[in-house]
N, C-alpha and C positions, 0 to 999 in steps of 0.2 A: 649255359643248360641244367638245371637241376636234375637231381637223381631220380625224381619223381615221373619227369619227362622224358629219361632216359628208356623209359618201360610200356609196352599198351597196356591201359588199363583193360582188366576179364579178358586174357589175351592167353591162348595154349599153344605151346609146341608139342605135337605128340609125335611118337618114334616108338613103333609099334609095326612087328611085321605081318601080323596078320589082318589079312582085306578085310574079312569079316567084323572085328574089333575095329579099324579105319572108319569101314563103312557105318557101325554102330556109333561110336564117339561122334559120327560129323551129325548123324540124324539125331541124337540125345542133346548133344550141345547145342542144335537150333533152337531149343522152348528154351533157354537157361540165358542170362547175361553174360555167358561168357562164349568168346569166340576163336576158333581154331585157326590159327596166324599163317600156320606149315604143319604140314604130318610128311612123315617118311618113315620107313623100311627098315635101315640099314644106319651102321656105325658112319659110315666114311659122310653118305649124304647128311645123316644126322650134323657131324663136326660143319660141314661148307654152309649147311644152311644158319645152323644158331650163327657162325662167324656173319652171315649174310645178314641176319633180322637187323633192323632200324626201324623201330624204338624193341626193346627187344621184349620176349613173351615176358608175362607176369610169375608163369608155371609151367616148369618142363615135364612132361608124363613120361618117364622112359621103361620100356619093357625092358626087364633082366636078361634076358633071351636072343640074342639079337644074329642073324645070320654073319658070319664070317668073326664076331667077337662077342665083348658082353653090353651089355648096356650098362656096365661100372666105367668101362674107358668112355663113354658117352660124358659120365656126369662128371667124371674127372677133367677132361677137356672143357666141360663150360665153367666148372670152378674154377680152374686155373684163366681162364681168360673172364671169369665173371665171380669171384666167390661170393658174392651176396643173393645171386641168381639160386630163386626157390625150386627144387625139386623134388617128386614124387616119383618112387617106384612103382612098377607095374609087374606080376607074376604068376603066373598058372602054377609053378613048382613051389610048394610048399617050404621045402628043404632050403630053396634059395632066399625064404623071407626069414629065417630064422636069426637071429643076434649074429652068431658064429660063424653064419653064411656071409655075412656083410664085411668086406674090406672097413677097417677099423677107422679107416678116415673117412667113408661114406654111410659111418654109422647113425649119424643124428638124421638120415635123411625119411623122410618118411615112405611105407610101404602099403600097399594095396594088393592083398591076395587076390587072383582071378579064381573062380568068379569073385562077384563085388554086388553090391548092390550101389547101383549110380547114386542115390540119394547117400551113401558115406562117402562116395568121392565127390561130391559136391561139399559137406561137413568138410571132408580135409582141406578141398581148396578155400574153402572160405574160413576157416582157419589160418591159415598159411596168409592172405590175402589180411586179413584182419591183427596179425601180428607181425613185428620185425624180426622175432625168434623163430628160429627151425622147431619143428615139434619131434618130439620122439615116441614111434609107433612102439 
């Protein structure tokens, strides 16, 4: 099986604890080529879901602040198991989006501050899928 077969094209896993935003993502992504293949609201379930998903999502969107842990721990878990997985951090806490607040091992992961324009998120997703390299924010 080739590496491209290990991923489902234009698929997303979303780790977000806000039910309103989960519904927002569901509705908005219905009108795009992107498909949500997994959506969860906490770290433990996110790690289990990621482990169980096959093929893997093209991109994982992770809220930085989650109940009981940080989205950083979810990202580390995912990257430990799959170093090439593309991830985007999302957070409403501006101070968590600063370079100095992001752990050095995760600083190359793109970030989207909430609130954001949906087209800006789509632009980041398109950039990540059209490039084999991660983009820095």
